[in-house]
C-alpha positions in Angstrom: 109.6 76.6 52.1 109.7 74.0 49.3 112.3 71.8 47.5 114.2 71.0 50.6 115.6 67.7 51.8 114.3 66.4 55.1 117.2 65.5 57.5 116.6 63.2 60.5 119.6 62.7 62.8 120.3 59.3 64.3 119.1 58.6 67.8 122.7 58.7 69.1 123.4 62.1 67.4 120.1 63.5 68.6 120.9 62.6 72.2 124.7 63.2 72.3 125.9 65.5 69.5 123.0 67.3 67.7 125.3 70.1 66.5 127.5 67.6 64.7 124.5 66.1 62.9 123.3 69.6 61.9 126.7 70.5 60.4 127.3 67.1 58.8 123.8 67.1 57.1 124.3 70.8 56.2 121.0 71.7 57.8 119.9 75.3 57.2 116.3 75.1 58.5 115.5 73.3 61.8 112.4 72.7 63.9 113.3 72.1 67.5 111.7 72.3 70.9 113.1 75.1 73.1 114.5 72.4 75.5 116.5 70.9 72.7 117.6 74.2 71.3 119.0 75.1 74.7 121.5 72.3 74.3 123.0 74.0 71.2 125.5 76.9 71.1 124.5 79.1 68.2 128.1 79.7 67.0 128.6 75.9 66.5 125.9 75.6 63.8 127.2 78.1 61.3 125.1 76.9 58.3 121.8 77.2 60.2 119.7 80.0 58.7 116.2 79.5 60.1 115.3 78.1 63.5 111.6 77.3 64.3 111.0 76.9 68.1 107.8 74.9 68.7 106.2 72.4 71.0 106.9 74.3 74.2 106.6 77.9 75.4 109.6 79.9 74.4 111.2 82.2 76.9 112.7 85.6 76.0 116.3 84.7 76.9 116.3 81.7 74.5 114.8 83.8 71.7 117.5 86.5 72.3 120.2 84.0 72.2 119.4 82.9 68.7 117.9 85.9 67.0 121.2 87.7 66.3 122.5 84.7 64.3 119.5 83.1 62.6 116.0 84.0 61.6 114.0 82.8 64.6 110.4 81.8 64.4 108.1 80.8 67.3 105.7 78.2 65.9 102.5 77.0 67.6 100.2 74.2 66.5 98.4 71.3 68.1 98.7 67.9 66.5 95.1 68.2 65.2 96.2 71.3 63.2 99.1 69.9 61.2 102.6 71.1 62.1 101.9 74.6 63.3 99.0 77.0 62.6 100.5 80.3 63.9 103.9 81.8 63.7 105.8 84.7 65.1 108.8 85.6 63.0 109.4 89.1 64.3 113.0 89.8 65.3 112.2 92.4 67.9 109.7 93.0 70.7 109.3 89.3 71.6 107.7 88.4 74.9 107.4 84.9 76.3 104.1 83.4 75.1 103.8 85.4 71.8 102.7 82.9 69.1 102.0 85.4 66.3 99.4 85.3 63.6 97.7 82.5 61.7 99.2 80.4 58.9 97.0 78.6 56.4 94.1 78.9 58.8 91.9 81.4 60.7 92.1 81.9 64.5 89.2 82.8 66.7 89.2 83.6 70.4 86.0 82.6 72.2 84.5 82.5 75.7 86.3 79.6 77.4 82.9 78.4 78.8 80.8 78.9 75.6 82.3 78.6 72.2 79.1 80.3 70.7 80.3 83.6 72.2 83.3 85.5 70.9 85.7 86.9 73.6 86.2 90.7 73.6 89.4 91.9 71.9 92.3 91.7 74.3 90.4 89.4 76.7 91.6 85.9 77.5 89.7 83.2 75.7 90.0 79.8 74.1 91.7 79.5 70.8 89.7 78.0 67.9 91.3 77.1 64.6 89.5 77.0 61.3 90.9 75.9 57.9 92.0 73.1 55.6 94.8 72.1 58.0 92.4 70.5 60.5 92.3 66.8 61.0 89.2 64.9 60.2 88.9 63.7 63.7 90.2 61.0 66.1 90.3 57.5 64.8 87.4 55.3 65.9 86.4 57.9 68.6 83.3 59.8 67.5 82.5 61.1 70.9 86.0 62.7 71.4 85.8 64.1 67.8 82.4 65.8 68.3 83.6 67.3 71.6 86.8 68.8 70.0 85.6 69.7 66.5 82.6 72.0 66.3 80.5 73.1 63.4 78.9 76.5 62.8 79.3 78.5 66.0 76.4 81.0 66.4 78.6 84.1 65.8 79.9 82.6 62.6 76.5 81.9 61.2 75.3 85.4 62.3 78.2 87.3 60.7 79.1 90.9 61.6 81.4 93.8 60.9 80.6 93.8 57.3 81.1 90.0 56.9 78.1 87.9 55.9 77.3 84.8 58.0 78.7 81.5 56.8 79.3 77.9 57.8 82.6 76.6 59.2 84.3 73.8 61.1 86.7 74.5 63.9 89.0 72.8 66.3 88.8 73.7 70.0 92.5 73.8 71.1 91.8 74.1 74.8 94.5 76.7 74.9 93.9 80.1 76.4 95.2 83.1 74.5 94.6 86.8 74.0 95.6 89.4 71.4 98.3 92.0 72.1 98.3 95.6 70.9 100.0 94.5 67.6 97.4 91.8 66.8 99.6 88.9 67.8 98.2 86.0 69.7 99.7 85.5 73.1 99.6 82.0 74.7 98.5 82.1 78.4 97.9 78.4 79.4 95.6 75.4 79.1 91.9 75.8 79.7 91.5 72.4 81.3 94.7 72.6 83.3 95.4 76.1 84.2 98.3 76.3 86.6 97.0 77.8 89.8 98.4 78.2 93.2 96.0 79.2 96.0 93.5 80.5 93.4 96.0 82.6 91.4 96.9 81.7 87.8 100.6 81.3 87.6 102.5 81.9 84.3 105.4 79.4 84.4 107.0 80.8 81.3 107.3 84.2 82.8 108.8 82.8 86.0 111.3 80.9 84.0 112.2 84.0 82.0 112.8 86.1 85.0 114.7 83.3 86.8 117.0 83.1 83.7 117.6 86.8 84.0 118.5 86.4 87.7 120.6 83.2 87.3 122.5 83.5 84.0 125.0 80.8 85.1 122.2 78.1 85.1 122.4 76.2 81.8 118.9 74.8 81.9 115.9 75.2 84.2 112.2 74.6 84.5 109.5 75.9 86.8 106.6 73.6 87.7 103.8 73.4 90.2 104.3 70.5 92.5 102.2 68.8 95.3 104.3 67.5 98.2 103.8 63.8 99.2 100.4 63.1 100.7 99.1 66.6 100.1 97.6 66.6 96.6 95.5 69.7 97.4 98.5 71.8 98.4 100.3 73.3 95.4 103.5 75.2 95.3 105.8 76.7 92.7 109.1 74.9 92.4 112.1 75.8 90.3 114.3 73.0 89.0 117.9 74.1 88.2 120.4 72.2 86.1 123.6 73.7 87.5 126.9 73.9 85.8 130.0 72.7 87.7 131.0 76.1 88.9 127.5 76.9 90.3 127.2 73.5 91.9 130.6 73.8 93.5 129.6 77.2 94.9 126.5 75.7 96.5 128.4 72.8 97.9 131.0 75.2 99.5 128.1 77.2 101.0 126.8 74.0 102.6 123.4 74.2 100.8 123.2 70.6 99.6 120.9 68.1 101.3 122.4 65.2 103.2 120.8 62.6 100.9 123.2 62.2 98.0 121.0 59.6 96.4 118.0 61.9 96.0 117.1 62.8 92.4 117.2 66.4 93.4 118.7 68.5 96.2 116.8 71.4 97.9 118.9 74.6 97.6 118.3 78.3 98.3 120.0 80.7 95.9 119.5 83.7 98.3 120.9 86.4 95.9 118.8 85.2 92.9 115.7 84.8 95.1 116.1 88.4 96.3 116.4 89.7 92.8 113.4 87.7 91.7 111.3 89.2 94.4 111.7 92.6 92.7 110.5 91.2 89.4 107.6 88.9 90.3 104.4 89.2 92.4 104.7 87.1 95.6 102.3 84.4 94.4 104.6 83.6 91.4 107.8 83.3 93.6 109.2 79.8 93.8 108.7 78.3 97.3 111.4 75.7 96.8 114.4 75.4 94.5 115.7 71.9 93.4 119.1 71.3 92.0 119.2 68.5 89.4 122.2 67.0 87.6 120.2 66.9 84.4 116.8 68.2 83.5 114.6 65.2 82.5 113.4 65.2 78.9 110.7 63.2 77.0 111.5 61.2 73.9 110.2 64.1 71.8 112.7 66.5 73.2 110.5 68.4 75.6 111.0 68.9 79.3 109.5 66.0 81.1 107.2 67.9 83.4 105.5 64.8 84.8 108.9 63.6 86.0 109.5 67.0 87.7 106.2 66.7 89.5 107.2 63.2 90.6 110.4 64.6 92.0 108.5 67.2 93.9 106.1 64.7 95.2 109.0 62.6 96.6 109.4 65.2 99.4 106.8 65.8 102.1 105.6 69.3 102.9 107.4 69.0 106.3 110.6 68.0 104.7 110.5 70.9 102.3 109.7 73.4 105.0 112.6 72.1 107.2 115.0 72.1 104.3 114.0 75.6 103.2 114.5 76.8 106.8 117.9 75.2 107.0 119.0 76.8 103.7 117.6 80.3 104.7 119.2 80.1 108.2 117.6 80.5 111.6 115.3 83.4 112.3 116.4 86.2 114.5 114.7 85.9 117.9 113.4 88.8 120.0 115.6 90.0 122.8 113.7 92.7 124.6 110.4 92.5 126.5 108.7 94.7 123.9 109.8 92.5 121.1 108.6 89.4 122.8 105.2 91.0 123.6 104.7 92.2 120.1 105.6 88.7 118.8 102.9 87.2 121.0 100.4 89.8 119.9 101.2 89.1 116.2 100.7 85.4 116.8 97.4 85.9 118.5 96.0 88.2 115.8 97.4 86.2 112.8 96.6 82.8 114.5 100.1 81.4 114.0 102.7 80.0 116.4 104.8 82.7 118.0 108.0 80.6 117.5 107.5 80.8 113.7 107.8 84.6 113.8 111.3 86.1 113.4 112.4 89.7 114.0 112.8 90.3 110.3 109.3 89.0 109.4 106.7 91.3 108.0 103.2 91.5 109.5 101.7 91.6 106.0 103.8 88.8 104.5 102.6 86.6 107.4 99.0 87.2 106.4 98.1 90.5 108.0 96.0 93.2 106.3 94.5 96.5 107.3 91.7 94.8 109.3 94.2 92.6 111.1 96.2 95.8 111.8 93.2 97.3 113.5 92.8 94.1 115.6 96.5 94.3 116.5 96.1 97.9 117.8 93.1 96.7 120.0 95.0 93.7 121.3 98.1 95.9 122.0 96.0 98.5 123.9 94.7 95.7 126.2 98.3 94.7 126.8 99.1 98.3 127.5 101.3 98.6 124.4 100.7 101.7 122.3 100.4 101.0 118.6 98.7 102.8 115.6 97.6 101.4 112.3 99.7 104.0 110.5 102.7 102.9 112.5 102.2 99.2 111.5 102.0 100.2 107.8 105.1 102.3 108.1 107.0 99.6 110.0 105.7 96.2 108.9 108.7 94.3 110.2 108.7 93.2 113.8 112.2 94.6 114.5 111.2 98.0 113.1 107.8 98.1 114.8 109.4 97.3 118.2 112.0 100.1 117.7 109.7 103.1 117.0 108.0 105.4 119.3 104.4 104.4 119.0 103.2 107.1 121.3 103.0 109.5 118.4 99.6 109.5 116.8 98.1 107.3 119.5 95.2 108.4 121.6 94.7 106.9 125.1 91.1 106.0 126.0 89.7 108.8 128.1 86.4 110.0 129.5 84.8 112.7 127.5 82.4 114.8 129.6 78.9 115.3 128.2 78.6 118.5 126.0 82.4 119.2 126.2 82.8 118.8 122.5 80.7 121.9 121.9 83.6 124.0 123.1 84.3 126.0 126.2 82.8 129.2 124.9 79.4 127.6 124.2 76.6 127.9 126.8 75.7 124.2 126.9 72.4 124.6 128.9 71.0 127.0 126.3 72.1 124.8 123.4 70.6 121.8 125.1 67.2 123.6 125.4 67.3 124.6 121.7 68.3 121.1 120.5 65.6 119.4 122.7 63.0 121.7 121.1 64.2 120.7 117.6 64.0 117.0 118.6 60.5 117.5 120.2 61.8 116.0 123.5 62.4 117.3 127.0 65.8 118.8 127.6 66.3 116.4 130.5 66.6 113.4 128.2 69.3 114.9 126.0 72.4 113.1 127.3 75.0 114.7 125.1 75.5 117.0 122.1 78.5 117.2 119.7 79.2 118.2 116.1 78.5 115.9 113.1 81.3 114.4 111.1 81.8 115.6 107.5 80.2 112.3 106.3 77.1 112.7 108.5 76.7 116.3 107.2 76.9 115.1 103.6 74.5 112.2 104.1 71.8 114.2 105.9 72.2 116.9 103.2 71.6 114.3 100.4 68.5 112.9 102.2 67.1 116.4 102.4 67.4 116.8 98.7 66.0 113.3 97.8 63.8 111.8 100.5 64.5 108.1 101.1 68.2 108.3 100.0 70.7 106.7 102.4 68.0 105.0 104.5 68.1 101.3 105.0 65.2 98.9 105.7 66.5 95.6 107.1 64.0 92.8 107.4 64.7 89.9 109.8 62.5 86.9 109.8 62.0 85.5 113.3 62.1 81.7 113.7 59.2 80.0 115.4 61.3 79.3 118.6 62.3 82.9 119.1 60.7 84.4 122.2 59.2 87.8 121.2 59.5 89.4 124.6 63.2 88.3 125.0 63.9 89.5 121.5 62.5 92.9 122.1 64.4 93.1 125.4 67.7 92.2 123.7 67.3 95.0 121.2 66.3 97.5 123.9 69.4 96.7 126.0 71.7 97.1 123.0 70.1 100.4 122.0 70.4 101.8 125.5 74.1 100.8 125.6 74.9 102.3 122.2 74.5 106.1 122.1 74.8 106.3 118.3 71.5 104.3 118.0 69.7 107.0 120.0 71.1 109.9 118.0 69.2 112.6 116.2 70.6 115.4 114.0 69.5 119.0 114.2 70.5 122.3 112.6 71.6 124.9 115.1 71.5 128.6 114.1 75.1 129.3 115.2 76.8 125.9 115.6 75.6 124.3 112.4 74.7 120.6 112.2 74.8 118.9 115.7 74.0 115.4 116.8 72.1 114.8 120.0 72.0 111.6 122.1 68.5 111.1 123.5 67.9 108.9 126.5 64.7 107.3 125.1 64.1 103.6 124.5 62.6 101.9 121.4 59.1 102.9 120.3 57.9 99.6 118.7 55.5 99.7 115.8 53.3 96.7 115.1 51.8 95.7 111.7 50.1 92.7 110.1 51.2 92.9 106.5 54.9 93.1 105.6 54.7 94.6 102.1 52.2 97.2 103.3 54.3 98.2 106.2 57.5 98.5 104.1 55.7 100.9 101.7 54.2 102.9 104.5 57.5 103.1 106.4 59.2 104.5 103.3 56.9 107.4 103.3 57.9 108.5 106.8 60.6 111.1 106.8 64.0 111.1 108.5 64.6 114.8 108.4 66.4 117.1 110.8 65.1 116.6 114.3 63.5 113.2 113.5 64.5 109.9 115.1 67.0 108.2 112.7 66.0 104.7 113.6 62.6 102.9 113.6 61.7 99.4 114.9 58.7 97.3 113.9 57.3 93.8 114.5 55.2 92.4 111.7 53.0 89.4 112.4 51.1 87.8 109.6 48.5 85.5 111.1 47.7 83.9 107.7 51.3 82.9 107.0 52.2 82.3 110.6 55.3 84.3 110.1 57.0 87.1 112.1 59.4 89.7 110.9 61.3 92.6 112.5 61.8 95.6 110.3 64.7 97.8 111.3 64.9 101.2 109.5 68.1 103.2 110.1 69.8 106.2 108.4 73.3 105.8 107.1 74.4 108.8 109.2 74.3 106.4 112.2 76.1 103.3 110.8 78.4 101.9 108.2 79.1 98.4 106.9 81.6 97.7 109.7 79.0 98.6 112.3 76.1 96.4 111.2 77.5 93.0 112.2 78.6 94.4 115.6 75.0 95.7 116.3 73.3 92.4 115.3 76.0 90.4 117.0 75.4 92.4 120.2 71.7 91.7 120.0 72.3 88.0 119.5 74.5 87.8 122.6 72.0 89.9 124.6 69.2 87.4 123.6 71.2 84.3 124.2 73.3 85.2 127.2 71.6 88.3 128.6 75.0 90.1 128.4 75.5 93.5 126.8 79.1 94.9 126.5 79.5 98.6 126.6 80.3 99.9 123.2 83.1 102.6 122.6 81.3 105.9 122.2 81.1 107.5 118.7 81.9 110.8 120.4 85.6 109.7 120.7 85.8 109.6 117.0 84.1 113.0 116.7 86.7 114.4 119.2 89.5 113.0 117.0 88.1 114.8 114.0 87.8 118.1 115.9 91.5 117.8 116.8 92.5 117.6 113.1 93.6 121.1 112.2 92.4 122.4 108.8 95.8 123.9 108.0 97.6 120.6 108.0 94.9 118.8 105.9 94.8 121.7 103.4 98.5 121.5 102.9 98.4 117.8 102.5 95.6 117.8 99.8 97.2 120.8 98.0 100.4 118.8 97.7 98.6 115.6 96.8 96.5 117.2 94.0 98.9 119.9 92.8 99.1 120.4 89.1 96.7 117.5 88.5 96.1 116.8 84.8 93.8 113.8 85.1 90.9 113.4 82.7 87.5 112.4 84.2 86.7 108.7 83.7 84.2 107.8 82.4 83.7 111.1 80.6 80.3 112.7 80.7 78.5 113.4 77.4 78.6 117.2 76.5 74.9 117.5 77.1 75.0 116.1 80.6 76.0 118.5 83.4 75.0 116.4 86.5 74.9 112.6 86.2 71.9 110.8 87.7 72.1 107.2 88.5 69.2 105.4 86.9 70.5 101.8 86.7 72.6 99.5 88.7 75.0 96.7 87.9 75.9 94.2 90.6 79.2 92.4 90.2 80.6 90.3 93.0 84.4 89.9 92.7 85.6 86.5 93.8 87.7 86.5 96.9 91.3 87.4 96.2 93.7 84.8 97.5 95.8 85.7 100.5 99.4 85.7 99.5 102.5 86.4 101.6 103.0 90.0 100.6 103.6 93.5 102.1 101.0 94.8 99.7 97.4 95.0 101.0 94.4 94.0 98.8 93.2 97.6 98.9 96.5 98.7 97.4 96.3 96.1 94.7 92.7 97.2 93.7 93.7 100.8 93.6 96.7 100.0 91.4 94.6 97.9 89.0 91.9 100.6 88.7 94.5 103.3 88.1 96.1 101.3 85.3 92.7 100.6 83.7 91.5 104.3 84.0 94.9 105.5 82.7 94.6 103.3 79.6 91.0 104.4 78.9 91.9 108.1 79.3 95.3 107.9 77.6 96.8 109.6 80.6 99.5 108.7 83.2 97.8 111.0 85.7 94.8 109.4 87.2 92.4 110.6 90.0 89.5 108.6 91.4 87.4 108.4 94.5 87.9 105.6 97.0 85.9 104.7 100.1 88.0 103.9 103.2 86.8 102.4 106.5 88.2 105.2 108.6 89.1 102.6 111.1 92.8 103.3 110.8 92.4 106.5 112.8 94.2 106.4 116.2 91.1 106.3 118.3 90.8 103.9 121.3 88.4 101.1 120.6 87.7 102.2 117.0 87.8 98.6 115.8 84.7 97.8 117.9 83.0 101.2 117.6 79.5 101.5 116.2 79.1 104.5 114.0 79.8 105.8 110.5 83.6 106.2 110.2 83.9 105.6 106.5 85.1 108.4 104.2 85.6 109.1 100.5 89.0 110.3 99.5 90.5 111.4 96.2 93.3 109.0 95.2 95.8 110.4 92.7 98.1 107.9 90.9 100.8 108.6 88.4 101.2 105.5 86.2 104.7 105.6 85.0 105.5 102.8 82.5 109.2 102.7 83.4 108.4 102.0 87.1 108.6 98.4 88.3 105.5 96.8 89.7 106.9 96.3 93.3 108.0 100.0 93.4 104.6 101.1 92.0 102.7 99.1 94.7 105.1 100.3 97.5 104.4 103.9 96.4 100.7 103.5 96.5 100.7 101.8 99.9 102.9 104.6 101.3 100.5 107.1 99.9 97.6 105.4 101.7 99.5 105.4 105.0 100.4 109.0 104.7 96.7 109.8 103.9 95.3 108.3 107.2 95.4 111.5 109.3 93.5 113.4 106.5 91.0 110.8 105.4 88.1 112.5 107.1 88.5 115.9 105.5 85.6 115.2 103.1 85.4 115.7 99.4 83.3 118.8 99.7 85.6 120.5 102.2 88.6 119.6 100.0 86.9 121.1 97.0 86.1 124.3 99.0 89.7 124.7 100.1 91.2 123.9 96.7 88.9 126.2 94.7 90.6 126.0 91.3 91.5 122.3 91.3 89.7 120.7 88.5 90.5 117.1 89.6 88.7 117.4 92.9 85.8 119.3 91.2 85.4 116.4 88.8 84.8 114.1 91.8 82.3 116.3 93.6 
């Protein structure tokens, strides 16, 4: 643009009649903030040809409102980079945050923590701007200038991709962006002030866009993160609504106004819009409070005055907001039957919340529950003589629904299981006992029980036989100087004698296959004087069929005056859930001399034996039928069998607990399915997932020591037209339906589904 006349409206026209000023001055090109543009009706400024929206994030509804009448451009540019340094003039495909491509400058996206490292394409990073539009610096502030303007980043000097290295000066915007599929920059937020609620980054522009879609009658709105009075560390998403007369009257008629007419804002609850919004946004982005304001505050530059919004939010205490929200939403339905009251008390105990805050329509998962809490709830319910199952909780997360179902289905009452009974009535137990004792090199009299191995145990033992040392853990515990050695040994011995699985050996029977035998023998302690030497020697000792699958040693190095216990155990006897229960039991036995009887692993084995192969075969055939998934990552053509020769350890930061019916496991599966689908260019994805196995309806399984984990094939169809809530609900329902068939085992599934390539890719 050149040759134009710059038109500046008077202060009175700018505030009160901007459309009149635009028409009087015959303006055909305007640069406005989105907040100011919302005050205009496109049809009232007929001469306007080009509208540049800049200074604030543009939401899709505002873009759509203008694009049919004028050429709309989204401009972005910090003050340090002239007027704007990127522009998005596209008339279609706009999404909130899209700021387009560079103008009179070069844009770079770097690691937010290190500007000497470029961010991968598509990854979120800090935007750096290079070019003649940069300011020389900040007046009389050399320190601030050197921090914001950087010379010669390492990657620029180095060059790459056919471009020679060179020098350059850049401005660090502090804004986080990423590239979309079309090469446009998309604004995400500020590096130094990312909006986060309980650890989750919240995109305010996206919330505003979706809220506009759900509340078209609202003339202007803004979403901001507020901190209630006196609780600066407690952040919540708040929506500020400038309501037109009709909408305000409707709320007044509904009795949703606060009693304080002098307040700068009134807490309201637009129930219908909130319900629609819940189908569009993840739970952590949902507004926790809605404020009605007569007029949205603005700064002198025409932008939404967000500082003032935060001040309005801070004028209410957290207690006030909670009480007002409850008043707007109405009282919670109270339990009426004894079952409902009992379940509410159990929920309160497991979730550690007050029972009176739980209503009949509340969801166990939205109140903070997860799969582990569901297992604890089943255990608490059993002690209260209420029959529940984990699958039942997942299918009926609301209190009213859970109380109304027949929870006897799929639940197993704790029962005594006679020794050797799991071998079957047709088996001569005495003879098998003699044969198993010989394989274990013990007297038959010390063999307490014999039962089949689980599919997992069979697989782990088989893998160890192929590669000695695999799936064997050495755990080294250093003993403090004040630990009494005799008492420590005694504590371990009491725990081992009370837990049958820690005295189990696995043998191969000629007719019955792999069996596990519980041997009534205590610990055989080994003593050593050099830790490293013992560890190497211990690794060379086999854990084959018929061998003990646990070893115990005390290492005392006189020179260092240190003592260690080395505990060696095969994975066929434990899983990650079991370990803290074993060590915790030893700690209690040492400190208090008390050992609680552990639920026997044979109860889990009996549950597995009762799972008919026909039902599991039908389930997996249906789940994997006509599977078209591509292996990910694909193997090179020359590789037939992959061999792990390297390891990468990445610890995911804890995911924040949000009020949601979706479990963390479901979220992770969904994310991985989307990633794998993108990389394989397929909407049919199959991957292996490890489950705890603790969802099985077995009495005491939440406290059971033994390996209940299983690996299952998870098939996900990623359909682009499906909403996120529907996608997550489908995955969670799939996981619930899979519970009875989790323990089938990949190898058995592959054997039963002979021609299914998807399962063959996993095995």
